[in-house]
N, C-alpha and C positions, 0 to 999 in steps of 0.2 A: 376637651373631647367632644365630638359631635354625637348626639344621641337622638333616638327616635321615640316619640311619646307612645304611651300604651295603646292609644286608639289606633294609631297607624300600624303598630305591630299586630293588633288583633285583625285588622283588615287584611294584612298580608298572610296571616297564619293559615287561613283556609286554602289560599292558592298554593302556598308553600307545601302544605301537607299533601295536597293532591299531586303536585309535581313530584314530591319525594316518593309517594306511593308508586307512581309510574316508574320512577327511577329504580326503586328497590325491586319491583317486578322484573324490570329488564335486566338488572344485575343478576338476579337469581336465574333468569333464563340463560344468560351468558355463562354463568358458573356451572349450572347443572345440566343444561342440554349440550352446550359446547359446540353445536354445529356438527358437521360431518368431518371425519378424519381426512386431511388433505394430503398427507405424505411426510416423508422425512426430507429434511433439507440439508444440503451440504454446499456451502458457499453459493447459495442462490439457486440450487437445483434440487429437484425432489425425486423421491422414489416411493414405492408403495408397499413396503413391508408393514404389517400391522399386528400388534399384540394387544388384544382387547383388555387383557388383565391390567395393562398399564394405565388405563383411562377410566377406572371405576369412579363413580360419583363419591364425593366426600362432603362432610359437613363443614360449613364456614366456622372458623375458630371464633372463640368468644371475643377476641379483640375487635372483630368486625361488627359485633352485636352491640352497638351503642348509638347515641344520638349525635355524635360529632358531625356526621355528614349533614344532618339537618341544621345543626347550629352554624356550621360554616356557610352553608347556603343562605341561611337567614341573615348572617352578618353581611355577606356579599350583596344581597338584595336590598338591604336597608342602608348600608354605609358606603358601598363602593361608588365613587364619584360618577362613573360612566355606566351605571347599572342598566340604563335603557339600551346600551349597545352590546350587552352581554350575548354571546353566542352559546346558548345552553348546550348544544350538541358538542361544541368544541370543548367546553368545560368537562362534559361527561367523558369524552374520549381521552382528554388530558388526565383525568383521574385514573382511568384504566391503564394508560401508558405509564403513569408514575408508579403504579403498583408493580408492574412487570419490571420497570427500570430498577426498582429497589432490590431486585434479585442480585444486582451487581454482576451480571453476566453479559459480556459484550455481544453474545449471539442470541440472547432472548429479548424479544420486544413485542409490543402491541402495535398492530398496523391498522390504522383507520381504513375505510373502504378505498380511498385514493391510493394509499401506500400499498394496500393489498393488491390492487390492480397493477401497480408498478412491479411488484414482486412476480406476479404471474407472467407479466410481459417479459421480464428478464429470464424466466425459465424457458421461454420459447427458443432461445438461442439467437434472437434478433431484437435489438433495442437501439436506442439513441443515447449517446453519451461520449465519454472519453475512451472507453474500451480498456478498463483495468479491473481486475479482481482486487478487492480491498478487504481488510479485516481491522480489528481494533486490538492494540496491545498496550496495556498500562494506560488506558484512556486516550490513546493517540491513534488516529486512523493511519493505517500502514498499508502500503502497496504489497500485495501478495505476488502479483504478476501482471504486466501488460498483456493484452490479448492480441496475438498475431501482429500484423502491421497496423495497429490502431493508432489514433491520435496520441494516446498516452505514450506508446513506445516511440513514436516519431519525435515527441517532445523531450525524450530522454529519461522518462521515469523508469525506475528499476525496482526489482524486488527489495523490500526493506526500506524504501524511501518513506518518510513520514509526512503527512499532510496536516499542517497546523491551522490553516485558514482557507476558506473558500469565498472568493469575492469580498475579501476583507472581513468576513465573519469568522470569529474564533470558533473552531469546532473541537478544541481539546475538551474531552470529557463528554462531548455530545453523543447521544445514542447513535449507533452505527447506521441505522436505517435513515435517521434524520440527515446524517452527513451524506449518505448516498444520494438522497433526494436533492441536496444542494449541488452535488457534483454532476449528476445526470441532468440532461436537458435536450432541447430540440437540436437537431443537426443544423449546422451553420452558425449557431450561437457560440460565443466565446466565454470561457470560464477561467478565472485567475486563481491559481493555487499557490499557497505559501508552502514550499516543499523543503524539507531538510534531509540531506543525505549524510551517511556516515562520514564523520571527519570533515564536513563542509559546513559553511555558513548557510543558513536558510535563504532561499531565493524565491522570487516570484516567477511562476511559469504560466504563461497564457496558452490555452489549448482550445482549438476550434472543435466543437463536438461534431460527431458524424454518426451515420447509421452503422451499427456494428453487426456484422454477420459472421458467424463462426462456423467454419468447416472444420470439424474436430479432428480429422485424421489426414495426414499427408505422408507419402512415402516416395523414396527414390532408390535406385539401384546404384551401389557404389562398389568400387574394387572388382567389378565384374560379377561376383557371386555373393555379395552381401546386400541386405535390404535395410535401409535406415528408415524406421517408421517413427514419425513424430505425432504423438497424441497431444493435441493442444488442450483438450478437455475430454470429459466423459459425458457426452450428450446423447440426445435421442438418435442422432445419425451415426454415432460411432461404430456400433456393431455392424451396421449395413456396409459402411465404407471399409471397415477392416476385413469383412468377409470377401469383399471385392479383391482386396490385396491377396488374401489367402488363395482365392481361385487363380489369380495370376501366377503366384510363385509355385503352385503345384505342377505347372508345366515347365518349370525352369530348374536348373541345377543350382539351387540356393544352398550355400554352405553355412549361413548364419544370419541372425536377426539382431539389429541394434534397436531396442525399444527406448525411445526418447520421451521421457515425461518431464523434461526440464521446463520450468515455468508453467506447468500444468496445474491449475488451481483446484482441480477436482471435478465435481459434477454429480451425475446420478450414481448413487450407490449400486443400484442394480446393474448399470452399465459397467462399472468398475469390476463387479463380481463376474459378469459375463466374460469380460476380456481376460481377467485373471484365470478363469476356468479353462482357458485354452492351453494353459501350462500346468495348472494344478488339478490333479485328478481325484475328485470325490473326497476332498479333505477340507478342513476349515480354512477360510480365506481371511476373515476378520471376526473378532469377538467384540460384540457390543455389550459393555457392562453398564447396567443401570444402577446397581448397588452391589454391596458385597455378596449378596445371595441371589441376585437376579441378573441374568445375562442372556444374550441371544447369539448363537453361533451361525454365521453365514457360511454355508457350505458351497464348495465348487461343484459344478455339474460333472457328470462322467464324460470322458472322452479325451480331454487334453490333447487336441489335435496338433499342437505345436511343440509338444514336449520333446520330440526328437530333434528339433532344430536348436543348435547351439545358440544361446541368447545372452546378450549383455543389456543391462538397464542403465540409463543415464538419468541422474537427478541433479537438482541444484536447490538454491535457497528459495526459489519460487515454486517448487514441487509441494503440493499440499493436498490434504484430504484424500480423495480417491486415488491419486497418484502415489501417495504414501502407503495406502492399503496395498496397491499393486506391487510396488517395490518391496515392501516389507514381507509380503507372502512369498515372493520368489526368492528373496534373500533367506528367509527362515528355512525354506525347504531345500536350499542350496541348488536351486534350479538355474539361477543366473547371478553372476557377480554384479554388484551395484557400483557404479563409477560416478564421481562428481563431488558435490559438496553437501553438507548436512541439509536435510529438507526443512520445510517451514515449520512443521509441528502443529497442524490443524487436525486434531483428532477427536473433536467432540461431535455428538450426534444431536441434531435438532429435528423437531417436528413442526409443521405448520398446520394449524386447525382453523378452518374457515368458520366464521360465526354467521348467524342468521341475517345480519344487516349488511353483509359484504365485508366487514372488517375481519381481521385474523389475528391469531396469536402465534408467535414463533418462540419456542422454548427448548432449551437444552435438556435432553433426557438421559444422556449417557456419554461414555467415552469409548474410543476404539482402541483395541489392542491387537497386535499381530498374532499369528497362530502360536508363536512361542511365548506369548504373554507380555511382550514389550509394549508399553504405553506409547501412543503416538502424540497425544496432546502435549504441546510445549517441547517435547523431546525430539520429535521428528525421527527420520531414518538416517543412520550413520552409514556412509558408503564404505564398501570394502576397500576401494581404492580412492583416496581423496586427491582430487586434482581440481584446481581452480580454473576458471575461465574469466580472465580479467578484461577490462576495457581495452588495455593495450593489445591483447590477443585479438579482440574483435576488430580493432582498427587495422591490425596487420592481416586480417583475413585468416587467422589461425584458430582452430577449435581443438585444443589439447585433449579435452574430454572425449570427443568423437574419435580422435586419432588413437587414443589409448584403447578404446573399444575395438577399433579395427585391428590393432596389433594383437589384442588378446584373442580375437576370433581367428586371426590368420595363423 
Protein backbone atom coordinates (compact mmCIF):
# COMPACT_ATOMS: atom_id res chain seq x y z
CA UNK A 1 0.00 0.00 0.00
CA UNK A 2 1.27 3.52 -0.83
CA UNK A 3 1.02 5.93 2.16
CA UNK A 4 1.84 9.59 2.78
CA UNK A 5 3.80 10.58 5.87
CA UNK A 6 2.28 12.81 8.54
CA UNK A 7 4.33 15.85 7.60
CA UNK A 8 2.98 15.82 4.06
CA UNK A 9 -0.53 15.30 5.35
CA UNK A 10 -0.24 18.30 7.66
CA UNK A 11 0.98 20.48 4.82
CA UNK A 12 -2.04 19.51 2.77
CA UNK A 13 -4.62 19.84 5.52
CA UNK A 14 -4.77 23.61 5.53
CA UNK A 15 -5.24 23.83 1.76
CA UNK A 16 -7.81 21.03 1.86
CA UNK A 17 -9.75 22.65 4.68
CA UNK A 18 -9.95 25.98 2.84
CA UNK A 19 -11.06 24.28 -0.38
CA UNK A 20 -13.68 22.24 1.42
CA UNK A 21 -15.00 25.28 3.24
CA UNK A 22 -15.54 26.99 -0.11
CA UNK A 23 -17.09 23.79 -1.46
CA UNK A 24 -19.54 23.54 1.44
CA UNK A 25 -20.49 27.22 1.13
CA UNK A 26 -21.21 26.74 -2.56
CA UNK A 27 -23.19 23.55 -1.92
CA UNK A 28 -25.32 25.34 0.64
CA UNK A 29 -25.90 28.15 -1.84
CA UNK A 30 -27.02 25.62 -4.43
CA UNK A 31 -29.30 23.75 -2.05
CA UNK A 32 -30.84 26.70 -0.27
CA UNK A 33 -31.01 29.49 -2.82
CA UNK A 34 -31.64 27.25 -5.80
CA UNK A 35 -31.52 30.07 -8.36
CA UNK A 36 -34.67 31.22 -10.01
CA UNK A 37 -37.47 28.99 -11.21
CA UNK A 38 -37.06 28.35 -14.90
CA UNK A 39 -40.17 26.40 -15.79
CA UNK A 40 -41.69 23.03 -16.33
CA UNK A 41 -40.15 20.75 -18.89
CA UNK A 42 -41.82 18.20 -21.09
CA UNK A 43 -39.54 16.39 -23.52
CA UNK A 44 -37.18 19.32 -23.78
CA UNK A 45 -39.70 22.17 -23.70
CA UNK A 46 -40.72 24.47 -20.88
CA UNK A 47 -43.76 26.24 -19.56
CA UNK A 48 -44.15 28.69 -16.73
CA UNK A 49 -46.75 27.54 -14.20
CA UNK A 50 -45.43 28.05 -10.67
CA UNK A 51 -46.53 26.88 -7.24
CA UNK A 52 -44.21 28.45 -4.68
CA UNK A 53 -45.33 26.00 -1.97
CA UNK A 54 -43.56 23.18 -3.82
CA UNK A 55 -40.14 24.81 -3.47
CA UNK A 56 -39.78 25.64 0.22
CA UNK A 57 -36.30 25.39 1.70
CA UNK A 58 -35.53 22.20 3.62
CA UNK A 59 -32.78 21.12 5.99
CA UNK A 60 -30.05 18.81 4.76
CA UNK A 61 -30.57 15.30 6.19
CA UNK A 62 -28.12 13.96 8.75
CA UNK A 63 -26.55 11.61 6.22
CA UNK A 64 -24.99 14.65 4.51
CA UNK A 65 -23.57 15.98 7.76
CA UNK A 66 -20.33 13.99 7.97
CA UNK A 67 -16.67 14.22 7.01
CA UNK A 68 -16.75 11.72 4.14
CA UNK A 69 -16.47 14.44 1.49
CA UNK A 70 -13.34 15.79 3.16
CA UNK A 71 -11.87 12.31 3.61
CA UNK A 72 -12.48 11.33 -0.02
CA UNK A 73 -10.95 14.58 -1.25
CA UNK A 74 -7.97 14.01 1.06
CA UNK A 75 -7.40 10.52 -0.33
CA UNK A 76 -7.68 11.73 -3.94
CA UNK A 77 -5.23 14.59 -3.30
CA UNK A 78 -2.70 12.38 -1.59
CA UNK A 79 -2.98 9.02 -3.35
CA UNK A 80 -4.36 9.58 -6.85
CA UNK A 81 -1.58 9.02 -9.35
CA UNK A 82 -2.48 12.00 -11.58
CA UNK A 83 -3.52 14.42 -8.82
CA UNK A 84 -1.78 17.32 -10.57
CA UNK A 85 -4.20 16.94 -13.49
CA UNK A 86 -7.39 16.95 -11.40
CA UNK A 87 -10.12 19.27 -12.69
CA UNK A 88 -11.67 20.38 -9.40
CA UNK A 89 -14.77 21.87 -11.04
CA UNK A 90 -15.36 18.67 -12.99
CA UNK A 91 -15.20 16.67 -9.75
CA UNK A 92 -17.60 19.07 -8.08
CA UNK A 93 -20.17 18.89 -10.90
CA UNK A 94 -19.70 15.13 -11.02
CA UNK A 95 -20.63 14.87 -7.34
CA UNK A 96 -23.81 16.89 -7.89
CA UNK A 97 -24.66 14.86 -11.00
CA UNK A 98 -24.21 11.62 -9.08
CA UNK A 99 -26.57 12.76 -6.34
CA UNK A 100 -29.37 13.48 -8.84
CA UNK A 101 -28.64 10.32 -10.83
CA UNK A 102 -29.12 8.28 -7.63
CA UNK A 103 -32.82 9.20 -7.77
CA UNK A 104 -33.08 6.47 -10.44
CA UNK A 105 -35.41 8.65 -12.53
CA UNK A 106 -34.57 8.86 -16.26
CA UNK A 107 -35.98 12.40 -16.53
CA UNK A 108 -34.12 13.92 -13.56
CA UNK A 109 -30.56 15.15 -14.03
CA UNK A 110 -27.99 17.77 -13.09
CA UNK A 111 -26.81 19.90 -15.99
CA UNK A 112 -23.47 21.65 -15.89
CA UNK A 113 -23.40 25.11 -17.56
CA UNK A 114 -22.55 23.61 -20.96
CA UNK A 115 -25.40 21.09 -20.83
CA UNK A 116 -27.76 23.73 -19.47
CA UNK A 117 -26.99 25.92 -22.48
CA UNK A 118 -27.66 22.95 -24.78
CA UNK A 119 -31.05 22.46 -23.15
CA UNK A 120 -32.03 26.10 -23.58
CA UNK A 121 -30.98 25.88 -27.23
CA UNK A 122 -33.20 22.86 -27.81
CA UNK A 123 -36.16 24.75 -26.34
CA UNK A 124 -35.90 27.38 -29.06
CA UNK A 125 -37.21 24.94 -31.69
CA UNK A 126 -33.98 25.19 -33.69
CA UNK A 127 -30.89 23.09 -33.06
CA UNK A 128 -28.33 20.86 -34.77
CA UNK A 129 -28.44 17.09 -34.55
CA UNK A 130 -30.26 14.07 -35.99
CA UNK A 131 -33.78 15.41 -35.34
CA UNK A 132 -35.39 12.89 -33.02
CA UNK A 133 -37.13 13.11 -29.68
CA UNK A 134 -35.76 10.44 -27.34
CA UNK A 135 -36.44 9.13 -23.86
CA UNK A 136 -35.12 6.35 -21.66
CA UNK A 137 -36.95 3.13 -20.84
CA UNK A 138 -35.45 0.50 -18.54
CA UNK A 139 -32.06 2.20 -18.86
CA UNK A 140 -32.11 2.12 -22.68
CA UNK A 141 -32.34 5.25 -24.85
CA UNK A 142 -35.50 4.92 -26.94
CA UNK A 143 -36.79 6.87 -29.92
CA UNK A 144 -40.09 8.61 -29.15
CA UNK A 145 -40.42 10.07 -32.62
CA UNK A 146 -38.31 11.44 -35.49
CA UNK A 147 -38.99 15.14 -36.11
CA UNK A 148 -40.51 15.93 -39.51
CA UNK A 149 -38.30 15.08 -42.49
CA UNK A 150 -35.21 14.98 -40.27
CA UNK A 151 -32.00 12.98 -40.82
CA UNK A 152 -33.31 10.50 -38.21
CA UNK A 153 -36.47 9.85 -40.21
CA UNK A 154 -34.60 9.65 -43.53
CA UNK A 155 -32.27 7.09 -41.92
CA UNK A 156 -35.27 4.93 -41.08
CA UNK A 157 -35.47 5.43 -37.30
CA UNK A 158 -38.96 4.74 -35.93
CA UNK A 159 -40.83 5.23 -32.63
CA UNK A 160 -39.76 2.51 -30.21
CA UNK A 161 -36.31 1.93 -31.76
CA UNK A 162 -33.62 1.51 -29.09
CA UNK A 163 -30.13 3.05 -29.25
CA UNK A 164 -27.45 0.92 -27.59
CA UNK A 165 -24.28 2.77 -28.60
CA UNK A 166 -23.15 6.09 -30.09
CA UNK A 167 -19.92 6.08 -32.10
CA UNK A 168 -19.08 2.72 -30.47
CA UNK A 169 -19.61 4.14 -26.96
CA UNK A 170 -22.00 1.96 -24.92
CA UNK A 171 -24.84 4.16 -23.61
CA UNK A 172 -26.94 1.50 -21.85
CA UNK A 173 -27.68 2.90 -18.39
CA UNK A 174 -26.13 6.26 -19.24
CA UNK A 175 -27.94 9.39 -18.05
CA UNK A 176 -30.33 10.57 -20.76
CA UNK A 177 -28.78 14.04 -21.00
CA UNK A 178 -25.30 12.52 -21.44
CA UNK A 179 -26.63 10.33 -24.24
CA UNK A 180 -28.34 13.30 -25.94
CA UNK A 181 -25.06 15.20 -25.80
CA UNK A 182 -23.28 12.35 -27.63
CA UNK A 183 -25.98 12.06 -30.29
CA UNK A 184 -26.33 15.79 -30.94
CA UNK A 185 -23.57 17.64 -32.81
CA UNK A 186 -22.69 20.13 -35.51
CA UNK A 187 -24.46 19.94 -38.84
CA UNK A 188 -22.50 18.12 -41.52
CA UNK A 189 -20.86 15.74 -39.04
CA UNK A 190 -21.66 12.03 -38.97
CA UNK A 191 -22.76 10.00 -35.97
CA UNK A 192 -22.96 6.19 -35.87
CA UNK A 193 -25.76 4.65 -33.80
CA UNK A 194 -26.20 1.00 -32.86
CA UNK A 195 -29.97 0.65 -33.20
CA UNK A 196 -32.26 -2.23 -32.31
CA UNK A 197 -35.79 -2.51 -33.70
CA UNK A 198 -38.55 -4.82 -32.49
CA UNK A 199 -37.89 -8.35 -33.74
CA UNK A 200 -34.71 -7.37 -35.61
CA UNK A 201 -30.98 -7.76 -35.05
CA UNK A 202 -29.27 -4.54 -33.88
CA UNK A 203 -27.67 -2.65 -36.74
CA UNK A 204 -25.29 0.27 -37.23
CA UNK A 205 -26.93 3.40 -38.67
CA UNK A 206 -24.81 6.33 -39.83
CA UNK A 207 -26.59 9.69 -39.82
CA UNK A 208 -25.32 13.04 -41.05
CA UNK A 209 -26.40 15.70 -38.56
CA UNK A 210 -28.24 18.77 -39.83
CA UNK A 211 -29.82 21.99 -38.63
CA UNK A 212 -33.26 21.07 -37.34
CA UNK A 213 -36.01 23.63 -37.73
CA UNK A 214 -39.48 22.75 -36.53
CA UNK A 215 -42.63 24.32 -37.96
CA UNK A 216 -45.06 22.84 -35.51
CA UNK A 217 -48.36 22.96 -37.46
CA UNK A 218 -49.28 22.07 -41.04
CA UNK A 219 -52.72 21.60 -42.58
CA UNK A 220 -54.36 20.59 -45.84
CA UNK A 221 -57.89 20.44 -47.22
CA UNK A 222 -59.03 16.92 -48.10
CA UNK A 223 -62.25 15.47 -49.51
CA UNK A 224 -63.34 19.01 -50.32
CA UNK A 225 -64.75 19.95 -46.94
CA UNK A 226 -62.43 18.37 -44.34
CA UNK A 227 -59.23 19.79 -42.85
CA UNK A 228 -56.35 17.52 -41.90
CA UNK A 229 -54.25 19.33 -39.27
CA UNK A 230 -50.89 17.84 -38.27
CA UNK A 231 -49.49 19.07 -34.95
CA UNK A 232 -45.83 18.04 -35.05
CA UNK A 233 -45.23 19.42 -31.56
CA UNK A 234 -46.59 22.05 -29.17
CA UNK A 235 -44.07 24.87 -29.50
CA UNK A 236 -43.93 28.63 -29.26
CA UNK A 237 -45.28 29.04 -32.82
CA UNK A 238 -48.13 26.52 -32.52
CA UNK A 239 -50.96 28.78 -31.34
CA UNK A 240 -50.11 31.50 -33.88
CA UNK A 241 -50.03 29.05 -36.78
CA UNK A 242 -53.21 27.29 -35.69
CA UNK A 243 -55.04 30.61 -35.36
CA UNK A 244 -54.12 31.28 -38.99
CA UNK A 245 -55.82 28.03 -39.93
CA UNK A 246 -58.91 28.91 -37.89
CA UNK A 247 -59.15 32.26 -39.69
CA UNK A 248 -59.00 30.41 -43.01
CA UNK A 249 -61.70 27.85 -42.30
CA UNK A 250 -64.15 30.40 -40.93
CA UNK A 251 -64.76 31.59 -44.49
CA UNK A 252 -65.17 28.06 -45.86
CA UNK A 253 -67.83 25.37 -45.54
CA UNK A 254 -65.81 22.97 -43.43
CA UNK A 255 -67.62 19.83 -42.25
CA UNK A 256 -64.99 18.37 -39.95
CA UNK A 257 -61.45 18.41 -38.54
CA UNK A 258 -58.91 15.60 -38.38
CA UNK A 259 -56.39 16.51 -35.67
CA UNK A 260 -53.25 14.47 -36.22
CA UNK A 261 -50.88 14.20 -33.25
CA UNK A 262 -49.17 11.06 -34.51
CA UNK A 263 -45.45 11.11 -33.71
CA UNK A 264 -45.98 14.34 -31.77
CA UNK A 265 -43.54 14.10 -28.82
CA UNK A 266 -45.19 16.91 -26.83
CA UNK A 267 -43.77 20.32 -26.06
CA UNK A 268 -44.97 23.27 -24.04
CA UNK A 269 -47.66 22.39 -21.52
CA UNK A 270 -49.13 25.88 -21.84
CA UNK A 271 -49.44 25.42 -25.60
CA UNK A 272 -51.08 22.01 -25.22
CA UNK A 273 -53.55 23.63 -22.81
CA UNK A 274 -54.25 26.51 -25.21
CA UNK A 275 -54.94 24.17 -28.11
CA UNK A 276 -57.11 21.82 -26.05
CA UNK A 277 -59.11 24.83 -24.79
CA UNK A 278 -60.40 25.33 -28.33
CA UNK A 279 -62.57 22.22 -27.81
CA UNK A 280 -62.90 21.98 -24.00
CA UNK A 281 -64.89 24.81 -22.42
CA UNK A 282 -63.88 25.89 -18.89
CA UNK A 283 -63.20 22.35 -17.62
CA UNK A 284 -60.11 20.50 -16.38
CA UNK A 285 -57.69 19.55 -19.15
CA UNK A 286 -55.04 17.69 -17.17
CA UNK A 287 -54.39 17.00 -13.50
CA UNK A 288 -50.83 17.23 -12.18
CA UNK A 289 -50.42 15.08 -9.07
CA UNK A 290 -47.37 15.75 -6.90
CA UNK A 291 -48.44 13.43 -4.08
CA UNK A 292 -51.60 11.80 -2.79
CA UNK A 293 -52.77 15.06 -1.24
CA UNK A 294 -51.17 17.63 -3.56
CA UNK A 295 -52.27 18.33 -7.11
CA UNK A 296 -52.78 21.11 -9.62
CA UNK A 297 -55.68 21.16 -12.08
CA UNK A 298 -54.99 22.85 -15.42
CA UNK A 299 -58.26 24.38 -16.55
CA UNK A 300 -59.41 25.14 -20.09
CA UNK A 301 -60.16 28.72 -20.98
CA UNK A 302 -63.70 29.78 -21.82
CA UNK A 303 -64.74 29.85 -25.44
CA UNK A 304 -64.08 26.46 -27.09
CA UNK A 305 -64.28 28.01 -30.57
CA UNK A 306 -63.97 24.67 -32.36
CA UNK A 307 -66.43 22.65 -30.28
CA UNK A 308 -69.08 22.81 -33.02
CA UNK A 309 -66.76 21.24 -35.61
CA UNK A 310 -66.98 17.42 -35.76
CA UNK A 311 -63.48 16.26 -34.86
CA UNK A 312 -61.42 13.07 -34.95
CA UNK A 313 -58.01 12.65 -33.29
CA UNK A 314 -55.20 10.46 -34.67
CA UNK A 315 -52.51 9.04 -32.34
CA UNK A 316 -49.76 6.42 -32.59
CA UNK A 317 -46.87 4.94 -30.64
CA UNK A 318 -44.91 8.20 -31.03
CA UNK A 319 -47.64 10.42 -29.54
CA UNK A 320 -46.33 11.53 -26.15
CA UNK A 321 -46.66 14.07 -23.37
CA UNK A 322 -48.66 17.11 -24.56
CA UNK A 323 -50.28 15.15 -27.40
CA UNK A 324 -51.47 12.56 -24.87
CA UNK A 325 -52.92 15.35 -22.72
CA UNK A 326 -54.80 16.69 -25.76
CA UNK A 327 -56.09 13.30 -26.92
CA UNK A 328 -56.96 12.19 -23.40
CA UNK A 329 -59.03 15.29 -22.64
CA UNK A 330 -61.05 15.14 -25.87
CA UNK A 331 -61.59 11.42 -25.33
CA UNK A 332 -62.69 11.81 -21.69
CA UNK A 333 -65.27 14.46 -22.58
CA UNK A 334 -66.43 12.42 -25.62
CA UNK A 335 -65.72 15.40 -27.85
CA UNK A 336 -63.78 13.39 -30.42
CA UNK A 337 -63.08 9.71 -31.06
CA UNK A 338 -59.41 8.72 -30.98
CA UNK A 339 -58.09 6.53 -33.80
CA UNK A 340 -54.74 4.76 -34.18
CA UNK A 341 -52.45 2.87 -31.79
CA UNK A 342 -51.65 3.06 -28.09
CA UNK A 343 -49.68 6.23 -27.37
CA UNK A 344 -46.19 6.37 -25.86
CA UNK A 345 -47.04 6.95 -22.18
CA UNK A 346 -44.87 9.94 -21.23
CA UNK A 347 -46.88 11.48 -18.40
CA UNK A 348 -44.42 12.77 -15.82
CA UNK A 349 -43.86 16.43 -15.00
CA UNK A 350 -40.38 17.95 -14.79
CA UNK A 351 -39.10 21.34 -13.68
CA UNK A 352 -35.83 22.98 -14.65
CA UNK A 353 -34.26 25.30 -12.09
CA UNK A 354 -31.37 27.46 -13.19
CA UNK A 355 -28.55 27.77 -10.65
CA UNK A 356 -26.32 30.83 -10.04
CA UNK A 357 -23.28 29.51 -11.96
CA UNK A 358 -25.24 28.71 -15.14
CA UNK A 359 -25.82 25.06 -14.29
CA UNK A 360 -29.32 23.69 -13.79
CA UNK A 361 -31.23 20.82 -12.22
CA UNK A 362 -34.06 19.03 -13.99
CA UNK A 363 -36.22 16.99 -11.65
CA UNK A 364 -39.50 15.08 -11.88
CA UNK A 365 -42.12 16.56 -9.56
CA UNK A 366 -45.35 14.79 -10.49
CA UNK A 367 -47.42 12.79 -12.94
CA UNK A 368 -50.21 13.68 -15.34
CA UNK A 369 -53.74 12.33 -15.22
CA UNK A 370 -56.58 12.87 -17.69
CA UNK A 371 -59.72 14.71 -16.50
CA UNK A 372 -61.33 11.34 -15.65
CA UNK A 373 -58.31 10.35 -13.55
CA UNK A 374 -56.53 8.02 -15.98
CA UNK A 375 -52.77 8.01 -15.46
CA UNK A 376 -50.74 8.78 -18.60
CA UNK A 377 -47.27 7.73 -17.42
CA UNK A 378 -46.36 4.32 -18.91
CA UNK A 379 -50.04 3.61 -19.69
CA UNK A 380 -50.59 6.10 -22.53
CA UNK A 381 -53.91 6.72 -24.27
CA UNK A 382 -55.86 3.77 -25.66
CA UNK A 383 -57.59 4.64 -28.96
CA UNK A 384 -61.33 4.18 -29.36
CA UNK A 385 -60.63 2.59 -32.73
CA UNK A 386 -57.36 0.65 -32.96
CA UNK A 387 -55.87 0.63 -36.46
CA UNK A 388 -52.19 0.06 -37.24
CA UNK A 389 -50.18 1.93 -39.87
CA UNK A 390 -47.52 -0.51 -41.01
CA UNK A 391 -44.38 -0.12 -43.06
CA UNK A 392 -46.18 -2.00 -45.84
CA UNK A 393 -48.95 0.62 -45.76
CA UNK A 394 -46.37 3.40 -45.96
CA UNK A 395 -44.58 1.76 -48.89
CA UNK A 396 -47.92 1.34 -50.67
CA UNK A 397 -48.88 4.98 -50.07
CA UNK A 398 -51.84 3.98 -47.88
CA UNK A 399 -52.78 5.62 -44.58
CA UNK A 400 -55.50 3.42 -43.03
CA UNK A 401 -55.74 5.58 -39.89
CA UNK A 402 -56.41 8.74 -41.88
CA UNK A 403 -58.84 6.89 -44.15
CA UNK A 404 -60.79 5.67 -41.11
CA UNK A 405 -60.98 9.24 -39.78
CA UNK A 406 -62.32 10.46 -43.12
CA UNK A 407 -64.95 7.72 -43.24
CA UNK A 408 -66.12 8.52 -39.70
CA UNK A 409 -66.52 12.22 -40.47
CA UNK A 410 -68.27 11.53 -43.77
